[in-house]
C-alpha positions as CSV (number, residue, x, y, z in Angstrom):
1,M,105.5,-8.7,-163.6
2,R,107.8,-11.5,-162.3
3,K,107.0,-10.5,-158.7
4,T,103.3,-10.6,-159.6
5,R,103.6,-14.1,-161.1
6,L,105.6,-15.3,-158.1
7,G,103.0,-14.0,-155.8
8,L,100.2,-15.7,-157.7
9,T,102.1,-19.0,-157.7
10,L,102.6,-18.8,-153.9
11,L,99.0,-17.9,-153.4
12,I,97.8,-20.9,-155.5
13,A,100.2,-23.2,-153.7
14,A,98.9,-22.0,-150.3
15,L,95.3,-22.5,-151.4
16,L,96.0,-26.0,-152.7
17,A,97.7,-26.9,-149.4
18,L,94.7,-25.5,-147.5
19,C,92.3,-27.5,-149.6
20,A,94.4,-30.6,-149.0
21,S,94.4,-30.0,-145.3
22,V,90.6,-29.5,-145.3
23,A,90.2,-32.7,-147.4
24,R,92.4,-34.7,-145.0
25,A,90.4,-33.4,-142.0
26,D,87.2,-34.3,-143.7
27,E,88.5,-37.8,-144.5
28,V,89.5,-38.4,-140.9
29,S,86.2,-37.1,-139.6
30,Q,84.3,-39.5,-141.9
31,V,86.4,-42.5,-140.7
32,R,85.8,-41.5,-137.1
33,A,82.0,-41.3,-137.8
34,A,82.2,-44.8,-139.3
35,I,84.1,-46.1,-136.2
36,A,81.5,-44.6,-133.9
37,A,78.6,-46.0,-136.0
38,K,80.0,-49.5,-135.8
39,Q,81.3,-49.2,-132.3
40,A,84.7,-50.3,-133.4
41,R,87.7,-50.4,-130.9
42,W,90.2,-48.2,-132.7
43,Q,91.0,-44.6,-133.2
44,A,91.5,-42.6,-136.4
45,G,93.7,-39.5,-136.9
46,E,95.9,-37.7,-139.3
47,T,98.9,-39.9,-140.1
48,S,101.9,-40.0,-142.4
49,M,99.7,-41.9,-144.8
50,T,96.6,-39.6,-144.8
51,R,98.9,-36.7,-145.7
52,L,99.7,-38.4,-149.0
53,S,97.7,-38.3,-152.2
54,P,95.6,-41.4,-153.1
55,E,98.2,-42.3,-155.8
56,E,101.1,-42.0,-153.3
57,R,99.2,-44.2,-150.7
58,R,98.6,-47.0,-153.2
59,A,102.2,-46.9,-154.2
60,R,103.1,-48.1,-150.6
61,L,101.2,-51.3,-151.0
62,G,102.5,-53.8,-153.5
63,L,101.5,-57.4,-152.6
64,I,101.0,-59.7,-155.6
65,R,99.0,-62.8,-155.0
66,P,100.2,-65.5,-157.4
67,V,97.9,-67.6,-159.4
68,G,98.2,-71.4,-158.9
69,L,99.5,-71.4,-155.3
70,T,100.8,-75.0,-155.3
71,A,102.6,-74.5,-158.5
72,I,104.8,-71.6,-157.3
73,A,105.9,-73.2,-154.1
74,A,107.3,-76.6,-155.0
75,G,108.3,-78.5,-151.9
76,E,106.8,-76.0,-149.5
77,V,103.7,-77.6,-148.1
78,V,101.0,-76.3,-145.8
79,V,102.1,-77.6,-142.4
80,A,99.6,-78.7,-139.8
81,A,99.2,-76.4,-136.7
82,E,101.9,-77.7,-134.3
83,P,100.5,-78.3,-130.8
84,I,101.2,-75.9,-128.0
85,V,102.6,-77.8,-125.1
86,G,101.0,-77.0,-121.8
87,A,98.9,-73.9,-121.3
88,A,99.7,-71.4,-124.1
89,P,100.3,-67.9,-122.8
90,S,97.2,-65.7,-122.9
91,G,99.3,-63.1,-124.5
92,F,102.7,-63.0,-126.2
93,D,104.9,-60.4,-127.9
94,W,108.3,-61.2,-129.5
95,R,109.3,-57.6,-128.7
96,S,109.3,-58.5,-125.0
97,T,109.8,-62.2,-124.1
98,G,111.5,-62.6,-120.8
99,G,112.5,-58.9,-121.1
100,Q,114.2,-59.6,-124.4
101,N,113.4,-58.2,-127.9
102,F,113.7,-60.4,-131.0
103,V,112.1,-57.9,-133.4
104,T,114.2,-55.3,-135.3
105,P,113.1,-51.6,-135.5
106,V,110.3,-50.5,-137.8
107,R,111.5,-49.5,-141.3
108,N,109.9,-47.2,-143.9
109,Q,109.5,-48.5,-147.5
110,G,108.8,-45.0,-148.8
111,S,107.2,-44.5,-152.2
112,C,107.9,-48.0,-153.5
113,G,105.5,-51.0,-153.5
114,S,108.0,-53.1,-151.6
115,C,106.0,-54.2,-148.6
116,W,106.7,-57.8,-149.7
117,A,110.4,-57.2,-149.4
118,F,110.2,-55.5,-146.0
119,A,108.0,-58.1,-144.5
120,T,110.2,-61.0,-145.5
121,A,113.4,-59.3,-144.6
122,A,112.0,-58.5,-141.2
123,A,111.0,-62.1,-140.7
124,L,114.6,-63.2,-141.6
125,E,116.0,-60.6,-139.2
126,S,113.9,-62.0,-136.3
127,A,114.7,-65.6,-137.3
128,T,118.4,-64.8,-137.2
129,L,118.2,-63.1,-133.8
130,R,116.4,-66.2,-132.4
131,S,118.9,-68.7,-134.0
132,N,121.9,-66.7,-132.7
133,N,120.3,-65.8,-129.4
134,T,121.1,-62.1,-129.9
135,P,118.1,-60.3,-128.7
136,G,118.1,-56.5,-129.0
137,L,120.5,-56.6,-132.0
138,N,119.6,-54.1,-134.7
139,L,120.3,-56.4,-137.5
140,D,119.5,-54.4,-140.7
141,L,119.4,-56.5,-143.9
142,S,119.1,-55.2,-147.4
143,E,115.5,-55.0,-148.8
144,Q,117.0,-53.4,-151.9
145,V,118.8,-56.7,-152.8
146,L,115.4,-58.3,-153.0
147,V,113.9,-55.5,-155.1
148,S,116.9,-55.4,-157.5
149,C,118.4,-58.9,-157.4
150,G,115.7,-61.2,-156.0
151,T,115.5,-63.9,-158.7
152,S,115.4,-67.5,-157.6
153,G,114.7,-70.6,-159.7
154,G,113.7,-68.4,-162.6
155,S,111.1,-66.5,-160.5
156,D,111.6,-62.8,-159.9
157,A,110.5,-61.8,-156.4
158,G,109.3,-58.4,-157.5
159,S,110.0,-54.7,-157.8
160,C,108.6,-51.3,-156.7
161,S,105.5,-52.3,-158.6
162,G,104.8,-55.1,-156.3
163,G,106.1,-58.6,-155.4
164,V,105.4,-62.1,-154.3
165,I,106.3,-63.1,-150.7
166,Q,106.7,-66.8,-151.7
167,Y,109.3,-65.9,-154.4
168,A,111.0,-63.6,-151.9
169,S,111.1,-66.4,-149.3
170,D,112.7,-68.7,-151.9
171,Y,115.4,-66.2,-152.5
172,I,116.0,-65.7,-148.8
173,R,116.3,-69.5,-148.4
174,D,118.5,-70.2,-151.5
175,T,120.7,-67.0,-151.6
176,G,120.0,-65.0,-148.5
177,L,120.3,-61.2,-147.8
178,P,123.4,-59.2,-147.0
179,L,123.6,-56.3,-144.6
180,E,121.9,-53.0,-145.5
181,S,125.4,-51.5,-146.0
182,C,125.9,-53.8,-149.0
183,Y,123.0,-52.2,-151.0
184,P,121.3,-49.4,-149.1
185,Y,117.6,-48.9,-149.8
186,T,116.7,-46.4,-152.5
187,A,112.9,-46.9,-152.9
188,T,113.6,-47.5,-156.6
189,D,113.8,-50.6,-158.7
190,G,117.6,-50.1,-159.1
191,T,119.9,-52.6,-160.7
192,C,121.7,-55.6,-159.2
193,G,125.0,-54.2,-160.3
194,S,124.8,-51.5,-157.7
195,A,125.0,-54.1,-154.9
196,C,128.3,-54.9,-153.3
197,G,130.4,-57.7,-154.7
198,T,129.5,-60.2,-152.0
199,Y,125.7,-59.6,-152.1
200,N,125.1,-63.2,-152.9
201,T,127.7,-64.9,-150.7
202,D,128.1,-62.9,-147.4
203,T,124.4,-63.4,-146.5
204,Y,121.9,-64.4,-143.8
205,R,119.6,-67.2,-144.7
206,I,116.7,-69.4,-143.5
207,A,116.8,-73.2,-143.6
208,S,113.2,-73.4,-145.0
209,W,109.8,-71.8,-145.1
210,A,106.3,-73.2,-145.1
211,Y,102.7,-72.2,-145.2
212,V,101.0,-71.8,-141.8
213,T,97.7,-70.9,-143.5
214,T,96.5,-70.3,-147.1
215,T,92.9,-69.5,-147.6
216,S,91.3,-70.5,-144.3
217,P,93.4,-69.0,-141.5
218,T,92.7,-69.8,-137.9
219,V,93.8,-68.2,-134.6
220,S,95.1,-71.4,-133.2
221,A,97.3,-72.2,-136.3
222,I,98.8,-68.7,-136.3
223,R,99.3,-68.6,-132.5
224,S,101.0,-72.0,-132.5
225,A,103.4,-71.1,-135.4
226,L,104.2,-67.8,-133.7
227,L,105.3,-69.5,-130.5
228,N,107.2,-72.3,-132.2
229,Y,108.9,-70.3,-135.0
230,G,108.9,-66.6,-134.2
231,P,107.4,-63.7,-136.2
232,L,105.3,-64.6,-139.3
233,V,105.0,-63.1,-142.7
234,T,101.3,-62.6,-143.6
235,T,99.0,-60.8,-146.1
236,M,96.0,-58.6,-145.9
237,D,93.8,-56.3,-148.0
238,V,94.0,-52.6,-147.3
239,Y,90.9,-50.4,-147.4
240,E,90.8,-46.6,-147.3
241,D,90.0,-46.3,-143.6
242,F,93.3,-48.2,-142.7
243,Y,95.4,-45.2,-143.7
244,A,93.9,-43.2,-140.8
245,Y,94.6,-45.8,-138.1
246,S,96.4,-44.3,-135.1
247,S,95.7,-46.8,-132.2
248,G,93.4,-49.5,-130.9
249,V,92.2,-52.8,-132.4
250,Y,91.5,-52.4,-136.1
251,T,88.4,-53.7,-137.8
252,Y,87.2,-52.6,-141.2
253,T,84.7,-49.7,-141.0
254,S,84.6,-47.8,-144.3
255,G,86.1,-47.1,-147.7
256,A,87.0,-48.8,-150.9
257,L,89.6,-51.6,-151.4
258,E,93.1,-50.1,-152.1
259,G,95.2,-53.2,-152.7
260,G,97.1,-56.0,-151.0
261,H,99.8,-55.6,-148.4
262,A,102.4,-57.8,-146.6
263,V,103.2,-57.3,-142.9
264,L,104.8,-59.2,-140.0
265,I,102.8,-60.8,-137.1
266,V,104.9,-60.4,-133.8
267,G,102.4,-61.2,-131.1
268,Y,98.8,-61.7,-129.9
269,S,96.4,-61.1,-127.0
270,D,93.7,-63.5,-126.2
271,A,92.2,-61.1,-123.6
272,G,92.0,-58.3,-126.3
273,Q,91.3,-60.8,-129.1
274,Y,93.9,-59.3,-131.5
275,F,97.2,-59.9,-133.2
276,I,100.1,-57.4,-132.9
277,V,101.6,-56.6,-136.3
278,K,104.7,-54.7,-137.6
279,N,104.1,-52.5,-140.6
280,S,106.7,-50.8,-143.0
281,W,105.2,-47.3,-143.2
282,G,107.6,-45.8,-140.6
283,V,106.9,-44.8,-137.0
284,G,104.7,-41.8,-138.0
285,W,101.8,-44.2,-138.7
286,G,99.8,-46.3,-136.2
287,E,101.3,-47.1,-132.8
288,L,104.9,-46.2,-133.7
289,G,104.7,-48.3,-136.8
290,Y,102.7,-51.2,-135.3
291,F,99.0,-52.0,-135.4
292,K,96.6,-54.3,-133.6
293,I,94.0,-56.2,-135.7
294,A,91.1,-58.2,-134.3
295,Y,90.9,-62.0,-134.6
296,S,87.6,-61.4,-136.3
297,Q,89.4,-60.0,-139.4
298,L,90.6,-63.5,-140.3
299,D,89.0,-64.8,-143.5
300,T,86.7,-61.7,-143.9
301,V,86.7,-58.7,-146.2
302,V,90.1,-57.8,-145.0
303,D,91.4,-61.3,-145.6
304,F,94.0,-60.9,-142.8
305,G,96.1,-64.0,-142.4
306,D,95.8,-65.5,-145.8
307,Y,99.1,-66.9,-147.0
308,T,100.9,-66.8,-143.6
309,L,104.4,-68.1,-143.8
310,R,106.7,-69.3,-141.1
311,Y,110.5,-69.3,-141.4
312,K,112.8,-71.9,-139.9
313,G,116.2,-70.5,-139.0
314,A,119.5,-71.8,-140.3
315,S,119.9,-73.4,-136.8
316,C,117.5,-74.5,-134.1
317,S,116.1,-71.8,-131.9
318,Y,114.2,-72.2,-128.7
319,L,111.7,-70.3,-126.6
320,T,111.3,-71.2,-122.9
321,T,108.8,-69.8,-120.4
322,P,108.7,-68.8,-117.7
323,D,112.2,-67.4,-117.1
324,S,112.1,-67.8,-113.3
325,Q,110.0,-69.3,-110.5
326,S,110.0,-68.8,-106.7
327,F,109.3,-71.4,-104.0
328,A,108.5,-71.4,-100.3
329,S,110.9,-73.1,-97.9
330,T,108.8,-76.2,-98.0
331,G,109.7,-76.8,-101.7
332,G,107.5,-78.0,-104.5
333,S,107.4,-78.7,-108.2
334,G,107.4,-76.7,-111.4
335,S,107.8,-76.9,-115.1
336,V,109.3,-74.9,-118.0
337,D,107.6,-75.0,-121.4
338,V,109.8,-75.2,-124.5
339,W,108.8,-74.2,-128.0
340,T,111.1,-75.1,-131.0
341,Q,111.0,-76.3,-134.5
342,S,110.3,-79.9,-135.4
343,G,113.4,-82.0,-135.4
344,C,115.3,-79.8,-132.9
345,S,116.4,-81.6,-129.8
346,W,116.8,-80.2,-126.4
347,S,117.4,-81.4,-122.8
348,A,117.1,-80.1,-119.2
349,S,119.5,-80.3,-116.3
350,S,119.9,-78.8,-112.9
351,N,122.9,-76.9,-111.6
352,V,122.1,-77.4,-107.9
353,V,121.6,-80.6,-105.9
354,W,118.4,-79.4,-104.3
355,A,116.5,-79.3,-107.6
356,T,116.0,-82.3,-109.9
357,T,114.7,-82.3,-113.5
358,S,112.9,-84.7,-115.7
359,A,112.7,-83.5,-119.3
360,G,109.7,-84.1,-121.4
361,G,109.8,-84.7,-125.1
362,S,113.0,-84.2,-127.2
363,G,113.1,-83.2,-130.8
364,E,110.0,-81.0,-130.6
365,S,108.2,-78.6,-128.3
366,G,107.7,-80.0,-124.8
367,S,107.9,-79.4,-121.1
368,A,110.6,-79.9,-118.6
369,S,109.4,-80.8,-115.1
370,F,111.4,-80.3,-111.9
371,S,111.1,-80.6,-108.2
372,V,112.6,-78.5,-105.4
373,Q,113.5,-80.0,-102.0
374,A,112.6,-78.3,-98.7
375,N,115.1,-75.7,-97.5
376,T,115.9,-76.3,-93.8
377,G,118.4,-73.5,-93.6
378,A,117.6,-70.0,-92.5
379,K,118.8,-68.2,-95.6
380,A,117.2,-68.1,-99.0
381,R,119.0,-69.8,-101.9
382,T,119.1,-69.4,-105.7
383,G,119.8,-72.0,-108.3
384,T,119.5,-72.4,-112.0
385,L,118.2,-74.9,-114.5
386,T,119.5,-75.2,-118.1
387,V,116.5,-75.9,-120.3
388,A,117.0,-76.1,-124.1
389,G,120.2,-74.1,-123.7
390,R,118.5,-71.3,-121.8
391,T,118.8,-70.4,-118.2
392,H,115.9,-70.8,-115.8
393,T,116.3,-69.2,-112.3
394,I,114.9,-70.8,-109.2
395,T,114.6,-68.8,-105.9
396,Q,113.7,-70.5,-102.7
397,A,113.0,-68.8,-99.3
398,G,114.7,-70.0,-96.2
399,M,113.0,-71.3,-93.0
400,P,111.2,-68.4,-91.3
401,P,112.8,-67.1,-88.0
402,T,111.5,-68.3,-84.7
403,I,111.7,-67.1,-81.1
404,T,114.1,-69.4,-79.1
405,G,114.1,-67.7,-75.7
406,R,111.7,-65.5,-73.7
407,S,112.4,-63.7,-70.5
408,P,110.3,-63.6,-68.4
409,A,109.3,-67.1,-69.5
410,S,105.7,-67.8,-70.5
411,G,103.6,-68.4,-67.4
412,A,106.3,-67.1,-65.0
413,T,105.1,-65.8,-61.6
414,G,106.8,-63.8,-59.0
415,V,108.6,-61.7,-61.6
416,D,110.5,-58.7,-60.4
417,P,108.4,-55.6,-61.2
418,S,111.6,-53.8,-62.4
419,T,112.2,-56.6,-65.0
420,T,112.9,-56.0,-68.7
421,I,111.4,-58.3,-71.3
422,T,113.9,-60.0,-73.7
423,V,113.3,-62.2,-76.7
424,N,116.0,-64.3,-78.5
425,F,115.7,-65.2,-82.2
426,S,116.9,-68.2,-84.2
427,E,118.8,-66.2,-86.8
428,T,120.1,-62.8,-87.7
429,M,117.2,-60.3,-87.7
430,N,116.7,-56.9,-89.3
431,P,116.8,-54.6,-86.2
432,A,114.7,-52.0,-88.0
433,T,111.7,-54.3,-87.8
434,I,111.9,-54.7,-84.0
435,H,110.1,-51.6,-82.7
436,A,107.3,-50.5,-80.5
437,S,104.6,-51.7,-82.9
438,S,106.1,-55.2,-83.5
439,F,107.3,-55.8,-79.9
440,R,105.0,-54.6,-77.2
441,L,103.9,-55.1,-73.6
442,T,100.2,-54.7,-72.5
443,Q,98.2,-55.0,-69.4
444,G,94.5,-55.5,-69.5
445,G,94.5,-54.5,-73.2
446,S,96.4,-51.2,-72.5
447,A,99.8,-50.6,-73.8
448,V,102.7,-50.2,-71.3
449,S,105.1,-47.4,-72.2
450,G,108.7,-48.3,-72.6
451,T,111.7,-48.4,-74.9
452,V,112.5,-51.1,-77.4
453,S,116.2,-51.9,-77.9
454,P,116.6,-54.0,-81.1
455,G,119.6,-56.3,-81.8
456,S,120.6,-58.7,-84.5
457,L,119.7,-61.8,-82.4
458,S,117.5,-60.4,-79.7
459,G,115.3,-57.6,-78.7
460,T,114.6,-55.9,-75.3
461,F,111.6,-54.0,-74.0
462,T,112.4,-51.8,-71.0
463,P,109.3,-50.4,-69.3
464,S,109.4,-46.7,-68.5
465,S,108.7,-47.4,-64.8
466,S,108.5,-50.4,-62.6
467,L,105.5,-52.7,-63.3
468,T,102.6,-53.0,-60.9
469,P,103.2,-55.8,-58.3
470,G,100.9,-58.8,-58.4
471,T,99.7,-58.0,-62.0
472,T,99.6,-60.1,-65.2
473,Y,101.2,-58.7,-68.3
474,T,101.1,-59.9,-71.9
475,V,104.0,-59.7,-74.4
476,T,103.3,-59.7,-78.1
477,V,105.9,-60.1,-80.9
478,T,104.2,-59.8,-84.3
479,T,105.1,-61.1,-87.8
480,A,106.2,-57.6,-88.7
481,V,109.5,-58.7,-87.2
482,Q,111.7,-60.0,-90.1
483,D,115.1,-61.5,-90.6
484,D,117.8,-59.8,-92.6
485,E,116.4,-61.2,-95.8
486,G,112.9,-59.9,-95.2
487,V,111.3,-63.2,-94.1
488,P,108.8,-62.6,-91.2
489,L,108.5,-64.7,-88.1
490,A,106.7,-67.9,-88.7
491,S,103.8,-66.8,-86.5
492,E,102.8,-64.1,-84.0
493,N,104.1,-64.9,-80.5
494,T,102.1,-64.0,-77.4
495,W,102.7,-65.0,-73.8
496,S,102.1,-63.7,-70.3
497,F,103.8,-63.4,-66.9
498,T,102.8,-62.2,-63.5
499,T,104.8,-59.9,-61.3
500,A,105.6,-60.5,-57.6
501,G,102.9,-59.7,-55.1
502,A,104.9,-57.1,-53.1
503,P,107.8,-54.9,-53.9
504,P,111.2,-56.4,-53.0
505,V,112.7,-55.4,-49.6
506,T,115.8,-53.4,-50.0
507,G,118.7,-53.0,-47.7
508,S,119.1,-49.9,-45.6
509,G,121.1,-47.0,-46.8
510,G,121.9,-46.1,-50.4
511,G,122.6,-49.5,-51.8
512,G,119.1,-51.0,-51.8
513,G,116.7,-51.2,-54.6
514,G,117.6,-51.8,-58.2
515,G,115.2,-54.7,-58.7
516,G,117.5,-57.1,-56.9
517,C,120.6,-55.8,-58.6
518,F,121.8,-54.3,-55.3
519,I,125.5,-54.1,-55.8
520,A,125.2,-52.9,-59.4
521,T,122.7,-50.2,-58.4
522,A,125.0,-49.1,-55.5
523,A,128.0,-48.9,-57.8
524,F,126.3,-47.0,-60.7
525,G,123.7,-45.1,-58.7
526,S,120.5,-46.1,-60.7
527,A,118.6,-49.3,-61.4
528,L,118.0,-48.0,-64.9
529,E,121.7,-47.5,-65.7
530,P,122.3,-49.6,-68.9
531,R,124.9,-51.9,-67.3
532,V,122.5,-52.7,-64.4
533,V,119.8,-53.5,-66.9
534,T,122.3,-55.8,-68.8
535,L,123.2,-57.7,-65.6
536,K,119.5,-58.2,-64.7
537,Q,118.9,-59.6,-68.3
538,F,121.7,-62.0,-67.8
539,R,120.4,-63.2,-64.5
540,D,116.8,-63.7,-65.9
541,V,117.8,-65.3,-69.2
542,Y,120.6,-67.6,-68.1
543,L,120.2,-68.4,-64.4
544,M,116.6,-68.2,-63.4
545,P,115.3,-70.8,-66.0
546,S,117.3,-73.7,-64.4
547,A,117.0,-75.2,-60.9
548,S,120.7,-74.9,-60.2
549,G,120.7,-71.3,-61.3
550,R,117.7,-70.5,-59.0
551,A,119.5,-72.2,-56.1
552,F,122.6,-70.2,-56.8
553,V,120.5,-67.0,-56.8
554,E,118.9,-68.0,-53.5
555,L,122.3,-68.4,-51.9
556,Y,123.1,-64.8,-52.4
557,Y,119.7,-63.4,-51.4
558,A,121.1,-62.8,-47.9
559,L,124.4,-61.5,-49.0
560,S,123.7,-58.9,-51.6
561,P,121.8,-56.1,-49.6
562,P,124.4,-55.7,-46.8
563,L,127.3,-55.6,-49.3
564,A,125.4,-53.1,-51.4
565,D,124.9,-50.9,-48.3
566,L,128.7,-50.9,-47.6
567,I,129.5,-50.1,-51.2
568,A,127.0,-47.3,-51.4
569,A,128.4,-45.6,-48.3
570,D,132.0,-45.5,-49.5
571,E,133.0,-43.8,-52.7
572,G,136.2,-45.8,-52.9
573,L,134.3,-49.1,-52.7
574,R,131.9,-47.8,-55.4
575,A,134.8,-47.0,-57.7
576,G,136.3,-50.4,-57.1
577,A,132.9,-52.1,-57.7
578,R,132.5,-50.2,-61.0
579,A,135.9,-51.3,-62.1
580,V,135.1,-54.9,-61.5
581,L,131.5,-54.7,-62.7
582,A,132.1,-53.0,-66.1
583,P,133.9,-56.0,-67.8
584,V,131.3,-58.3,-66.3
585,A,128.5,-56.3,-67.8
586,E,130.3,-56.1,-71.2
587,A,130.7,-59.9,-71.2
588,S,127.1,-60.4,-70.3
589,D,126.0,-58.1,-73.1
590,A,128.1,-60.1,-75.6
591,L,126.5,-63.4,-74.4
592,L,123.0,-62.0,-74.7
593,G,123.8,-60.8,-78.2
594,A,125.2,-64.1,-79.3
595,G,122.3,-66.0,-77.9
596,T,124.6,-68.8,-76.4
597,R,123.4,-71.0,-73.6
598,T,126.7,-72.5,-72.7
599,V,126.6,-71.3,-69.1
600,G,129.1,-73.9,-67.9
601,I,131.9,-72.3,-69.9
602,F,131.1,-69.0,-68.4
603,G,130.3,-70.1,-64.9
604,W,132.6,-67.4,-63.5
605,L,130.5,-64.8,-65.2
606,G,127.3,-66.1,-63.7
607,A,128.8,-66.2,-60.2
608,A,130.2,-62.7,-60.5
609,A,126.9,-61.4,-61.9
610,I,125.0,-62.9,-58.9
611,L,127.6,-61.7,-56.4
612,L,127.3,-58.2,-57.8
613,C,123.6,-58.3,-58.8
614,G,121.8,-60.7,-56.4
615,A,118.1,-61.1,-57.1
616,G,117.0,-60.4,-53.5
617,R,113.5,-61.2,-52.8
618,R,114.0,-61.6,-49.0
619,K,114.8,-59.3,-46.3
620,P,118.4,-59.7,-45.2
621,P,118.9,-61.4,-41.9
622,P,119.8,-59.1,-38.9
623,P,123.4,-58.7,-38.2
624,E,124.8,-61.0,-35.6
625,K,125.5,-59.5,-32.2
626,S,129.1,-59.2,-31.3
627,H,130.3,-61.1,-28.2
């Protein structure tokens, strides 16, 4: 018999659970139909609230609106909407301002009508984080103290049957709240004697509170107070459809009035036309415990925003925006907006000589203007401003790199067909950006094949074969070439040169050729050997651009080919030439990499390079007849 009764009990329980599940699904479907009919911008679903009975849901409301508003808040007046300095952000969220969070985690009031305690405690937590500049701190203050001990000036803030946010705010101002550990939340009325011994002395407080709105809330008033003071306590009416809210921008669609509720406004979006609100029903409801509500729900059936309160922290707190700004090398001007409570002073100063500040108003919200000088250096620089005690970062780019040397020069004629093309840069470059796409040689619109050799201060293009005599070629260095900080060339560089009309005449025997580098070619056996290429670059970059250098080159035109023939014909001479030539080529390469033009200091190197690498354009004179 007992087994039979137990079985029947379980069967009845299962049937009741099934009926409840069907009822919830039907309820959500009805809300969804109402949303669709009114083309609302939110979504309904099964939530932690829809799983409760109607009685359990209503127990999680609890706002009491007092009669005689002015009588219960002596000294707390309705403040005018404080102006927003400059252009107000189109959207703002105290959970992420400059990457910092000044809102504590979502709590769960449970089966107690203590929303009024959770909303005011959450506002105190955010005000404390702002005043102490401790973003991200999980400050958890005791809501239970408000429920069990919250009497101030003879007025009891409330209980699990409901409470008054104004009386709770008086208690937070006059006595304050201790940490959660002093009196953990029980979701019952409890007794004050269960709190720790220092519940009324070791506390966090606000300096004052005031009304932002009463019966005629406006978007501008709420937005201004939110920016100036931080998250705001506010009230609303809850209708049946609100329990099923899962995401989107809430507007009333269906259902009967359930009761009043207290919540915390933490942000807004002008683009989306909504406020961002923190609830106290846990993270299993809404958008992880938050909801968005349309601006249009102000002063309507929902009465959102009536009796909105702002808290002023025990000390001044400041919001500055933006947190950083970037400038081009030419400099410019900028500003930092400051929001703070009335009577709180602030100043602005620069920590670098190349930026100067001129603060706006002091003792209220304002704006700090500053100017940034031109950066004539090659490197980017970073500095900081201190505005209202907060750091503002300024980043400025350096001057863009330029090309300081070209070989062959722009417009050059009679260029050796075996030449290489070299560019020198004004500062250290990123070699990875100097490649076949960014540094190229063309003829008649067609690309010339070759190899690009990048360096930190220069780049070299070596054609795969000798260029065509008597032909004009174009060199292009694009803005894809960047310095080591990622700054591109100031502009694309394009120039042309023309090769000599006929191939250079070489000496007889094995030493000739080499694009004029007769001795080097004879010593190393190839005009394309890297040390031969380096010596030709040195000749073209450092000697050919000047009249004295060209005269020096001409002097050796007649000497180089015969010497090269002698060296090529004798292995001993070739070995000796290589021994002398190797350090000369190494020094030439170093000078090319450094980009120096101090040829006078290294005159010996130029002479040796010409002696060993004469740029012969002329046929050597016939040897004199012996007498």
